[in-house]
C-alpha positions as CSV (number, residue, x, y, z in Angstrom):
1,M,42.4,-29.4,9.2
2,A,41.0,-27.2,11.9
3,K,37.2,-26.7,12.0
4,K,36.0,-23.2,12.1
5,K,33.4,-22.3,14.8
6,Q,30.2,-21.0,13.5
7,R,28.5,-18.2,15.5
8,S,25.0,-19.0,16.5
9,P,22.5,-16.4,15.5
10,S,21.2,-16.1,19.0
11,G,24.5,-15.0,20.5
12,P,24.8,-11.9,22.7
13,A,26.4,-9.8,19.9
14,D,23.4,-10.4,17.7
15,S,20.8,-9.4,20.3
16,G,22.6,-6.0,20.7
17,A,22.4,-5.5,16.9
18,L,18.7,-6.3,17.0
19,A,18.1,-3.9,19.9
20,A,19.8,-1.1,17.9
21,T,17.8,-1.9,14.8
22,S,14.5,-1.8,16.7
23,T,15.5,1.5,18.3
24,D,16.4,2.9,14.9
25,Q,13.0,1.8,13.6
26,E,11.2,3.4,16.5
27,A,13.0,6.6,15.9
28,V,12.0,6.6,12.2
29,V,8.4,5.9,13.1
30,E,8.3,8.7,15.6
31,A,10.0,11.1,13.2
32,A,7.5,10.2,10.5
33,A,4.6,10.8,13.0
34,H,5.9,14.3,13.7
35,S,6.6,15.3,10.1
36,R,4.3,17.6,8.3
37,L,2.0,16.1,5.6
38,F,1.8,17.5,2.1
39,S,-1.5,19.2,1.2
40,V,-3.4,18.4,-2.0
41,K,-2.2,21.8,-3.3
42,E,1.4,20.8,-2.8
43,Y,0.9,17.4,-4.6
44,V,-0.7,19.3,-7.5
45,I,2.2,21.7,-7.7
46,L,4.7,18.8,-7.6
47,N,2.8,17.0,-10.4
48,L,2.7,20.2,-12.5
49,V,6.5,20.7,-12.0
50,W,7.1,17.0,-13.0
51,D,4.8,17.3,-16.0
52,A,6.6,20.5,-17.2
53,F,9.9,18.7,-16.9
54,C,8.6,15.7,-18.9
55,I,7.2,17.9,-21.6
56,L,10.5,19.9,-21.7
57,M,12.4,16.6,-22.1
58,L,10.1,15.4,-24.8
59,V,10.5,18.6,-26.8
60,L,14.3,18.6,-26.4
61,V,14.6,14.9,-27.3
62,A,12.3,15.4,-30.3
63,V,14.4,18.3,-31.5
64,V,17.7,16.5,-31.1
65,L,16.6,13.1,-32.5
66,K,14.0,14.4,-35.0
67,E,11.9,11.4,-34.0
68,T,8.9,11.2,-31.6
69,R,7.8,7.5,-32.2
70,G,7.4,6.0,-28.7
71,L,8.5,9.2,-26.9
72,I,5.0,10.5,-26.3
73,F,4.0,7.2,-24.9
74,F,7.2,7.0,-22.7
75,F,6.8,10.5,-21.2
76,A,3.0,10.0,-20.7
77,L,3.7,6.8,-18.9
78,L,6.2,8.7,-16.6
79,M,3.7,11.4,-15.9
80,A,0.9,8.9,-15.2
81,G,3.1,6.9,-12.9
82,F,4.1,10.0,-10.9
83,L,0.5,10.9,-10.6
84,F,-0.4,7.4,-9.4
85,V,2.4,7.4,-6.8
86,S,1.4,10.9,-5.6
87,I,-2.3,9.7,-5.1
88,F,-1.0,6.6,-3.3
89,D,1.3,8.6,-1.1
90,Y,-1.5,11.0,-0.2
91,A,-3.9,8.2,0.7
92,Y,-1.2,6.3,2.7
93,D,-0.4,9.4,4.7
94,R,-4.0,10.1,5.5
95,V,-5.1,6.5,6.2
96,V,-2.1,4.7,7.7
97,A,0.5,7.3,8.9
98,R,-1.8,9.8,10.5
99,P,-3.9,7.4,12.6
100,A,-0.7,5.9,14.1
101,G,0.4,9.4,15.0
102,R,-3.0,10.2,16.7
103,Q,-2.8,7.0,18.8
104,K,0.6,8.1,20.3
105,A,-0.6,11.7,21.2
C-alpha cells in the first residue's frame, strides 16, 4: 500500500492563509474603530422595542394557549437578558473599543 504524504502545518500554502486571516482581522478591527457607537438613548429605544415585542408575544401566546404558567418568567428572562447584553455592549464599546480607536488616531 502506498503511504499518503501529510502536509506540514508550516508549509508555504499555510503561511499565505495565515497572512490573509491577519489582514482580514486588521480590516475588521479598523472598521470597528471607525464605526459609530450607539448612544444611551438608542440603547433605551432598542430595549423598549424588544420589551414591547416580548410583551406582545406573551399576550398572543397566552390568548392562543390559554395558559400563562412559566411564560411570564420566560419572557421576563428574555427581557432581562437583552438588558444585560445592552449594558455589557455599551460598557465594552466605551472601555475597550473606543480607547483602541483613539490610539490609532
